[in-house]
C-alpha positions in Angstrom: 6.1 12.2 -8.3 7.0 10.1 -5.3 5.1 7.4 -3.5 6.6 7.0 0.0 6.3 3.6 1.5 7.0 3.1 5.2 7.3 -0.3 6.9 7.7 -0.9 10.6 7.2 -3.6 13.2 3.7 -3.5 14.6 2.5 -3.9 18.1 -0.4 -6.1 19.2 -3.0 -3.5 18.0 -2.4 -3.2 14.2 -4.7 -0.3 13.7 -3.0 1.7 16.4 0.4 0.7 15.0 -0.6 2.0 11.5 -1.8 5.3 13.1 1.4 5.6 15.1 3.5 5.0 11.9 1.5 7.6 10.0 1.9 10.1 12.8 5.7 9.5 12.8 5.7 9.9 9.0 3.7 13.1 9.2 5.9 14.3 12.1 2.9 14.7 14.3 2.5 13.4 17.9 -0.1 10.8 18.5 -2.3 12.8 20.8 -5.1 11.4 23.0 -7.9 10.1 20.7 -5.4 9.8 17.8 -5.6 13.2 16.4 -3.4 15.1 13.9 -3.1 18.8 13.2 -4.3 20.3 10.0 -2.6 23.6 9.3 -4.2 26.0 6.8 -3.2 29.5 5.9 -5.5 31.0 8.5 -5.7 28.6 11.4 -4.8 25.3 12.9 -7.4 22.8 13.9 -7.2 19.3 15.3 -8.8 16.4 13.3 -9.3 12.8 14.3 -6.9 10.4 12.6 -8.5 7.1 11.9 -8.6 4.6 9.1 -12.1 4.3 7.9 -13.1 1.8 5.2 -15.1 3.0 2.1 -17.9 0.9 0.6 -15.3 -1.6 -0.9 -13.3 -1.9 2.3 -10.4 0.4 1.2 -9.2 2.2 4.3 -8.6 5.9 4.0 -7.1 8.1 6.6 -9.6 10.7 7.8 -7.8 13.8 9.0 -5.0 13.6 6.4 -5.6 16.2 3.6 -3.8 16.7 0.4 -2.3 13.2 0.4 -3.6 9.7 -0.3 -2.9 7.0 2.2 -3.0 3.3 2.0 -2.0 0.8 4.7 -1.6 -2.9 5.2 -0.4 -5.3 7.8 0.8 -8.9 8.0 2.3 -10.7 11.0 4.4 -8.3 12.9 4.7 -5.6 10.2 2.6 -2.7 9.2 3.1 -0.6 6.0 1.8 2.9 5.2 2.0 4.5 1.7 1.6 8.3 1.1 1.2 10.0 -2.2 -0.4 13.0 -3.9 -2.4 10.6 -6.0 -4.4 7.5 -5.2 -2.0 4.7 -4.1 -2.1 1.2 -2.8 0.2 -0.9 -0.6 0.1 -4.5 0.6 2.5 -6.6 2.7 2.3 -10.4 3.3 4.3 -13.2 4.8 5.3 -15.6 2.1 3.7 -18.7 3.6 2.7 -20.3 0.3 -1.1 -20.1 0.9 -1.7 -18.1 -2.3 -2.9 -20.5 -5.0 -1.3 -19.8 -8.4 -4.5 -20.7 -10.3 -6.1 -17.4 -9.2 -3.8 -15.7 -11.7 -3.9 -15.3 -15.5 -1.8 -17.8 -17.4 0.8 -15.2 -18.3 0.9 -14.1 -14.7 1.6 -17.7 -13.6 4.7 -17.6 -15.8 6.1 -14.4 -14.2 9.4 -15.0 -12.5 7.9 -14.1 -9.1 6.6 -16.0 -6.1 2.8 -16.4 -5.8 3.0 -14.1 -2.7 4.7 -11.4 -4.8 2.0 -11.6 -7.5 -0.7 -11.5 -4.8 0.6 -8.4 -3.0 1.0 -6.7 -6.4 -2.6 -7.4 -7.3 -3.9 -6.4 -3.9 -2.0 -3.1 -4.0 -3.4 -2.5 -7.5 -7.0 -3.1 -6.3 -6.4 -0.8 -3.3 -5.1 1.9 -5.6 -8.1 1.5 -7.9 -10.4 1.7 -4.9 -12.2 -1.6 -5.7 -12.6 -4.7 -3.7 -11.2 -8.2 -4.1 -14.3 -9.1 -6.1 -12.6 -7.3 -9.1 -9.5 -9.6 -8.9 -10.3 -11.1 -12.3 -10.2 -7.6 -13.7 -6.7 -6.9 -12.4 -4.0 -8.0 -14.9 -0.2 -7.7 -14.4 1.7 -7.5 -17.7 4.9 -9.5 -18.2 8.2 -7.7 -18.1 9.5 -5.5 -15.4 10.9 -2.0 -16.4 12.2 1.1 -14.6 8.5 1.9 -13.9 7.9 -1.4 -12.3 5.4 -3.8 -13.8 2.6 -2.4 -16.0 -0.9 -3.5 -15.0 -4.5 -2.8 -15.7 -7.5 -2.7 -13.3 -10.8 -2.5 -15.2 -8.9 -1.2 -18.2 -7.1 1.6 -16.3 -3.3 1.6 -16.8 -1.3 1.3 -13.6 2.2 0.5 -12.3 3.2 -1.7 -9.4 6.5 -2.5 -7.7 7.4 -5.5 -5.5 10.1 -5.7 -2.8 11.2 -8.1 -0.1 11.7 -6.3 3.2 12.2 -8.8 6.0 12.9 -12.5 6.2 9.8 -14.1 4.6 7.9 -10.9 3.9 7.0 -9.3 0.6 5.5 -5.9 -0.1 4.1 -4.1 -3.1 2.9 -0.6 -4.0 0.8 0.6 -6.9 -0.1 3.9 -8.6 -1.9 4.9 -11.7 0.2 5.2 -14.9 -0.7 8.8 -15.8 2.7 10.3 -14.7 6.1 8.8 -14.1 6.5 7.5 -10.5 9.4 7.0 -8.3 8.8 4.7 -5.3 10.8 5.6 -2.2 10.9 2.7 0.2 11.5 3.3 3.9 11.7 -0.2 5.2 13.6 -2.0 7.9 16.7 -3.9 6.9 16.2 -7.5 5.6 17.8 -8.9 8.8 15.0 -7.3 10.9 
C-alpha cells in the first residue's frame, strides 16, 4: 500500500494552495467554488472540495471519496498526503522553537533534530485522528527500519517517516502498522 505525499510552494492563501495541490494530484481542475468531480458507475456529480476540521481539528477533504487526505503547511510550503487508509502529514521549518523536553527520554536520544521528532509526532496524531492534547500518548520507538520508525498513539501501532525537502524544512508522514507501507514522496528538490 502506498501513501503518496506531495509538497509544493504555497501562495498567500494556504487553504487555497492545499486545494489547488489536491486538485492537481487528483488530476481535476479547480472549478469555481473549489469543486471536484466524483465519478460513480452510473453518473458524475460535482462535489465541493474543502478542508473541514473534525472535532479534534484534523482536516479532512470533503468531496474526496475512497481516499484519506491529510494536509499541512509551513512558511511557503504546503503538503498533501493521500492514501487508502487514514494517514497524517506534517511539514515545519526547522527554526529550533520545538523544546526537546516535550519528548520522552528515549525520544530525546533519537539521532534526529527536535523539529524532525515534532513533525513525526504531529503526523502520527493526525493519522490517529486525535488532537495535540494526546501528545503524551504518542511515543516514537528508537531505531529506524525499512518501515520507518515504529510508534504508538494510545497503544495503537503505527509507522512514521521523516524527510528533509527544502533548505530548512522537514516533513513527516504516518500510517497505521496493520499492513506494510511504502511512502512515495513527490517533493521539490532540496535546492528549491
